[in-house]
C-alpha positions as CSV (number, residue, x, y, z in Angstrom):
1,M,-2.6,34.5,-22.4
2,D,-6.2,34.7,-23.3
3,K,-7.5,32.6,-20.6
4,F,-6.7,32.0,-16.6
5,E,-6.2,28.9,-15.5
6,V,-6.1,27.8,-12.0
7,K,-2.9,25.9,-11.1
8,R,-3.6,22.0,-10.0
9,P,-3.1,21.9,-6.5
10,R,-0.3,19.3,-5.1
11,L,-1.8,15.9,-4.4
12,E,-1.4,15.6,-0.5
13,L,-3.3,14.2,2.3
14,S,-4.0,15.1,5.8
15,Y,-5.5,14.0,9.2
16,H,-9.0,15.4,9.9
17,R,-8.5,19.0,11.3
18,P,-11.2,20.5,13.4
19,E,-10.7,24.0,12.1
20,W,-11.9,23.0,8.6
21,I,-15.5,23.3,10.1
22,L,-14.7,26.8,11.0
23,E,-13.2,27.5,7.5
24,Y,-16.4,26.1,6.1
25,T,-18.8,28.3,8.1
26,K,-16.8,31.3,7.6
27,L,-17.1,30.8,3.6
28,V,-20.7,30.1,3.7
29,K,-21.2,33.6,5.6
30,E,-18.6,35.4,2.9
31,I,-20.6,33.9,0.2
32,R,-24.2,34.8,1.6
33,S,-22.9,38.6,1.7
34,Y,-22.3,38.2,-2.0
35,I,-25.9,36.9,-2.9
36,P,-28.8,38.9,-3.0
37,N,-31.7,37.9,-0.3
38,E,-34.1,37.2,-3.1
39,I,-31.9,34.2,-4.5
40,R,-32.5,31.5,-1.8
41,L,-29.6,29.1,-0.9
42,C,-28.8,26.1,1.2
43,F,-25.2,24.9,2.1
44,M,-23.8,21.5,2.7
45,H,-20.4,20.8,4.1
46,I,-19.3,17.7,1.7
47,G,-16.6,15.0,1.2
48,S,-13.8,14.0,3.6
49,T,-13.2,17.1,5.2
50,A,-16.5,17.0,6.7
51,V,-16.0,13.7,8.4
52,R,-14.0,13.3,11.6
53,G,-11.6,10.9,11.5
54,V,-11.1,10.6,7.5
55,T,-7.9,11.3,6.0
56,A,-8.5,13.9,3.5
57,R,-7.0,16.3,0.9
58,P,-7.0,19.7,2.7
59,I,-9.2,21.3,0.6
60,I,-13.0,21.8,1.6
61,D,-15.8,21.1,-0.8
62,V,-18.8,23.4,-0.2
63,C,-22.0,22.3,-1.8
64,V,-24.3,25.8,-2.7
65,G,-27.7,24.4,-3.4
66,V,-30.0,27.1,-5.4
67,I,-33.6,26.7,-4.6
68,N,-34.5,28.3,-8.1
69,P,-32.5,26.6,-10.7
70,L,-32.9,29.5,-13.2
71,D,-30.4,31.3,-10.5
72,L,-27.5,28.9,-10.9
73,I,-25.7,30.8,-13.8
74,T,-26.2,34.1,-11.7
75,V,-24.7,32.7,-8.5
76,R,-21.7,31.6,-10.6
77,D,-21.1,34.8,-12.2
78,I,-21.6,36.7,-9.0
79,L,-19.0,34.4,-7.1
80,S,-16.6,34.7,-10.1
81,F,-16.8,38.4,-10.1
82,K,-15.8,38.3,-6.4
83,G,-12.7,36.5,-7.1
84,F,-13.9,32.8,-7.2
85,N,-12.1,30.8,-10.4
86,Y,-15.0,29.0,-12.2
87,N,-13.2,25.8,-13.4
88,E,-15.5,25.1,-17.0
89,S,-13.3,21.8,-17.6
90,R,-15.2,20.3,-14.4
91,S,-18.4,21.8,-14.6
92,T,-21.7,20.2,-16.1
93,I,-24.6,21.3,-16.6
94,S,-25.7,20.2,-13.3
95,D,-22.7,20.7,-11.4
96,L,-21.0,24.3,-11.7
97,F,-17.7,23.7,-10.3
98,L,-15.5,26.8,-8.8
99,E,-12.7,27.1,-6.7
100,K,-11.2,29.5,-4.2
101,R,-7.3,29.4,-3.5
102,G,-4.8,31.9,-2.0
103,M,-1.4,32.0,-0.9
104,G,-1.5,30.1,2.4
105,K,-5.0,30.3,3.0
106,Q,-7.5,27.5,3.2
107,R,-8.5,26.1,-0.2
108,F,-12.0,25.4,-1.4
109,N,-13.8,23.4,-4.0
110,I,-17.5,24.9,-4.4
111,H,-20.0,23.1,-6.3
112,I,-23.2,25.2,-7.3
113,V,-26.1,23.0,-8.0
114,E,-29.9,22.7,-8.0
115,F,-31.0,22.1,-4.4
116,D,-32.5,18.6,-3.7
117,G,-31.7,17.9,-7.3
118,V,-29.6,14.7,-8.3
119,K,-26.4,16.3,-7.7
120,W,-27.4,17.4,-4.3
121,K,-28.6,14.2,-3.5
122,E,-25.2,12.4,-4.5
123,M,-23.5,14.5,-2.2
124,L,-25.6,14.4,0.3
125,E,-25.6,10.5,0.2
126,F,-21.8,10.0,-0.2
127,T,-20.9,12.5,3.1
128,Q,-23.7,10.8,5.3
129,F,-22.5,7.1,4.3
130,L,-19.1,8.2,5.4
131,K,-20.3,9.6,8.6
132,N,-22.5,6.9,9.8
133,N,-19.6,3.9,8.5
134,Q,-16.5,4.7,10.3
135,L,-15.2,1.6,8.6
136,A,-15.8,2.5,5.2
137,A,-14.8,6.1,6.1
138,K,-11.2,4.5,7.1
139,E,-11.0,2.4,4.0
140,Y,-11.8,5.0,1.5
141,G,-9.0,7.4,3.3
142,A,-7.0,4.3,3.0
143,F,-7.7,4.1,-0.5
144,K,-6.9,7.6,-0.9
145,T,-3.5,7.0,0.6
146,D,-2.8,4.2,-1.7
147,L,-3.4,6.4,-4.8
148,L,-1.1,9.2,-3.7
149,F,1.7,6.4,-3.5
150,R,1.5,5.8,-7.1
151,K,4.2,6.6,-9.3
152,N,3.7,9.8,-11.9
153,L,-0.1,9.8,-10.7
154,S,-1.5,12.8,-12.5
155,Y,-4.3,14.6,-10.7
156,E,-6.8,13.6,-13.7
157,E,-6.1,9.9,-12.9
158,Y,-6.3,10.6,-8.9
159,E,-9.8,12.2,-9.5
160,K,-11.1,9.5,-11.9
161,A,-10.3,6.8,-9.6
162,K,-11.4,8.4,-6.9
163,K,-14.9,8.9,-8.4
164,A,-14.9,5.0,-9.6
165,Y,-14.3,4.2,-5.8
166,I,-17.3,6.1,-4.6
167,K,-19.7,4.8,-7.0
168,K,-18.5,1.3,-6.4
169,M,-18.7,1.9,-2.5
170,L,-22.2,3.5,-2.7
171,S,-23.5,0.7,-4.9
172,E,-22.2,-2.2,-2.8
173,N,-24.4,-0.5,0.2
174,K,-27.5,0.0,-1.2
Protein backbone atom coordinates (compact mmCIF):
# COMPACT_ATOMS: atom_id res chain seq x y z
CA MET A 1 0.00 0.00 0.00
CA ASP A 2 1.74 3.17 -1.23
CA LYS A 3 -0.74 5.76 -0.03
CA PHE A 4 -2.40 6.16 3.34
CA GLU A 5 -6.11 6.76 2.98
CA VAL A 6 -8.39 8.07 5.68
CA LYS A 7 -11.46 5.94 6.21
CA ARG A 8 -14.62 7.98 5.70
CA PRO A 9 -16.58 8.57 8.87
CA ARG A 10 -19.94 6.92 9.19
CA LEU A 11 -22.73 9.35 8.41
CA GLU A 12 -24.38 10.23 11.70
CA LEU A 13 -25.94 13.26 13.32
CA SER A 14 -26.07 14.46 16.89
CA TYR A 15 -27.83 17.12 18.89
CA HIS A 16 -25.53 20.00 19.81
CA ARG A 17 -22.99 19.10 22.51
CA PRO A 18 -21.58 21.90 24.70
CA GLU A 19 -18.24 20.08 24.94
CA TRP A 20 -17.61 20.77 21.25
CA ILE A 21 -16.56 24.32 22.17
CA LEU A 22 -14.04 22.97 24.71
CA GLU A 23 -12.71 20.44 22.18
CA TYR A 24 -12.31 23.21 19.60
CA THR A 25 -10.36 25.30 22.13
CA LYS A 26 -8.08 22.36 22.97
CA LEU A 27 -7.34 21.74 19.30
CA VAL A 28 -6.50 25.42 18.69
CA LYS A 29 -4.06 25.30 21.61
CA GLU A 30 -2.51 22.10 20.21
CA ILE A 31 -2.10 23.57 16.71
CA ARG A 32 -0.61 26.80 18.11
CA SER A 33 1.98 24.73 20.00
CA TYR A 34 3.23 23.22 16.72
CA ILE A 35 3.47 26.38 14.61
CA PRO A 36 6.43 28.78 15.01
CA ASN A 37 5.50 32.21 16.42
CA GLU A 38 6.59 34.02 13.25
CA ILE A 39 3.74 32.31 11.35
CA ARG A 40 0.68 34.29 12.33
CA LEU A 41 -2.65 32.45 12.46
CA CYS A 42 -6.29 33.15 13.27
CA PHE A 43 -8.80 30.44 14.14
CA MET A 44 -12.52 30.10 13.68
CA HIS A 45 -14.92 27.35 14.80
CA ILE A 46 -17.17 26.90 11.77
CA GLY A 47 -20.13 24.86 10.62
CA SER A 48 -22.93 23.19 12.54
CA THR A 49 -20.93 22.24 15.65
CA ALA A 50 -20.26 25.96 16.21
CA VAL A 51 -23.99 26.76 16.39
CA ARG A 52 -26.08 25.91 19.44
CA GLY A 53 -29.32 24.12 18.68
CA VAL A 54 -28.31 22.77 15.26
CA THR A 55 -28.23 19.08 14.48
CA ALA A 56 -24.67 18.34 13.41
CA ARG A 57 -22.34 15.59 12.36
CA PRO A 58 -20.12 15.16 15.43
CA ILE A 59 -17.03 16.38 13.58
CA ILE A 60 -15.71 19.79 14.61
CA ASP A 61 -14.74 22.01 11.68
CA VAL A 62 -11.86 24.39 12.33
CA CYS A 63 -10.76 27.13 9.97
CA VAL A 64 -7.10 28.07 10.32
CA GLY A 65 -6.57 31.48 8.74
CA VAL A 66 -2.96 32.03 7.72
CA ILE A 67 -2.02 35.73 7.59
CA ASN A 68 0.75 35.29 4.99
CA PRO A 69 -0.47 33.07 2.11
CA LEU A 70 3.13 31.94 1.55
CA ASP A 71 2.85 30.04 4.86
CA LEU A 72 -0.15 27.89 3.83
CA ILE A 73 1.95 24.92 2.69
CA THR A 74 4.29 25.22 5.71
CA VAL A 75 1.34 25.02 8.11
CA ARG A 76 -0.09 22.04 6.21
CA ASP A 77 3.27 20.25 6.28
CA ILE A 78 3.82 20.87 10.01
CA LEU A 79 0.37 19.54 10.87
CA SER A 80 0.86 16.55 8.57
CA PHE A 81 4.14 15.79 10.33
CA LYS A 82 2.32 16.01 13.69
CA GLY A 83 -0.21 13.34 12.65
CA PHE A 84 -2.97 15.30 10.96
CA ASN A 85 -4.00 13.60 7.71
CA TYR A 86 -3.83 15.77 4.62
CA ASN A 87 -6.71 14.91 2.29
CA GLU A 88 -5.63 15.92 -1.19
CA SER A 89 -8.93 14.89 -2.78
CA ARG A 90 -10.89 17.36 -0.60
CA SER A 91 -8.32 20.16 -0.88
CA THR A 92 -8.19 23.04 -3.31
CA ILE A 93 -5.53 25.63 -3.92
CA SER A 94 -7.36 27.98 -1.53
CA ASP A 95 -8.52 25.41 1.07
CA LEU A 96 -6.02 22.81 2.30
CA PHE A 97 -8.06 20.13 4.05
CA LEU A 98 -6.74 17.98 6.89
CA GLU A 99 -8.44 15.50 9.19
CA LYS A 100 -7.73 14.45 12.74
CA ARG A 101 -9.32 11.20 13.80
CA GLY A 102 -8.71 8.82 16.66
CA MET A 103 -10.05 5.82 18.46
CA GLY A 104 -12.79 7.10 20.77
CA LYS A 105 -11.57 10.69 20.44
CA GLN A 106 -13.22 13.74 18.97
CA ARG A 107 -12.98 14.03 15.18
CA PHE A 108 -11.91 17.23 13.43
CA ASN A 109 -11.83 18.69 9.93
CA ILE A 110 -9.21 21.40 9.52
CA HIS A 111 -9.35 23.96 6.70
CA ILE A 112 -6.12 25.90 6.17
CA VAL A 113 -7.01 29.05 4.23
CA GLU A 114 -5.78 32.59 3.68
CA PHE A 115 -7.02 34.77 6.53
CA ASP A 116 -9.72 37.15 5.27
CA GLY A 117 -9.55 35.53 1.83
CA VAL A 118 -12.53 34.23 -0.13
CA LYS A 119 -12.74 30.84 1.65
CA TRP A 120 -12.34 32.42 5.11
CA LYS A 121 -15.17 34.86 4.33
CA GLU A 122 -17.43 32.11 2.92
CA MET A 123 -17.02 29.94 6.02
CA LEU A 124 -17.51 32.89 8.36
CA GLU A 125 -20.62 34.02 6.44
CA PHE A 126 -22.28 30.61 6.65
CA THR A 127 -21.54 30.10 10.35
CA GLN A 128 -22.73 33.62 11.21
CA PHE A 129 -25.85 33.13 9.10
CA LEU A 130 -26.76 29.99 11.10
CA LYS A 131 -26.05 31.70 14.43
CA ASN A 132 -28.21 34.69 13.50
CA ASN A 133 -31.10 32.74 11.94
CA GLN A 134 -32.42 30.01 14.23
CA LEU A 135 -35.20 29.04 11.83
CA ALA A 136 -32.76 28.59 8.95
CA ALA A 137 -30.42 26.67 11.27
CA LYS A 138 -33.21 24.27 12.24
CA GLU A 139 -34.20 23.84 8.58
CA TYR A 140 -30.56 23.06 7.74
CA GLY A 141 -30.49 20.44 10.51
CA ALA A 142 -33.72 18.92 9.20
CA PHE A 143 -32.29 18.86 5.66
CA LYS A 144 -29.23 16.93 6.86
CA THR A 145 -31.44 14.52 8.80
CA ASP A 146 -33.52 13.88 5.67
CA LEU A 147 -30.34 13.20 3.70
CA LEU A 148 -29.26 10.53 6.18
CA PHE A 149 -32.52 8.64 5.76
CA ARG A 150 -32.01 8.23 2.03
CA LYS A 151 -31.09 4.68 1.09
CA ASN A 152 -27.53 4.01 -0.10
CA LEU A 153 -26.43 7.64 0.14
CA SER A 154 -22.64 7.79 -0.11
CA TYR A 155 -20.50 10.18 1.88
CA GLU A 156 -19.63 12.07 -1.33
CA GLU A 157 -23.33 12.41 -2.28
CA TYR A 158 -24.12 13.70 1.22
CA GLU A 159 -21.35 16.34 0.98
CA LYS A 160 -22.40 17.40 -2.53
CA ALA A 161 -26.07 17.78 -1.55
CA LYS A 162 -25.15 19.69 1.61
CA LYS A 163 -22.85 22.07 -0.33
CA ALA A 164 -25.63 22.81 -2.88
CA TYR A 165 -28.13 23.45 -0.06
CA ILE A 166 -25.76 25.87 1.67
CA LYS A 167 -25.13 27.77 -1.57
CA LYS A 168 -28.86 28.04 -2.23
CA MET A 169 -29.61 29.06 1.36
CA LEU A 170 -27.03 31.85 1.33
CA SER A 171 -27.99 33.15 -2.13
CA GLU A 172 -31.67 33.36 -1.13
CA ASN A 173 -30.82 35.37 1.97
CA LYS A 174 -28.60 38.09 0.48
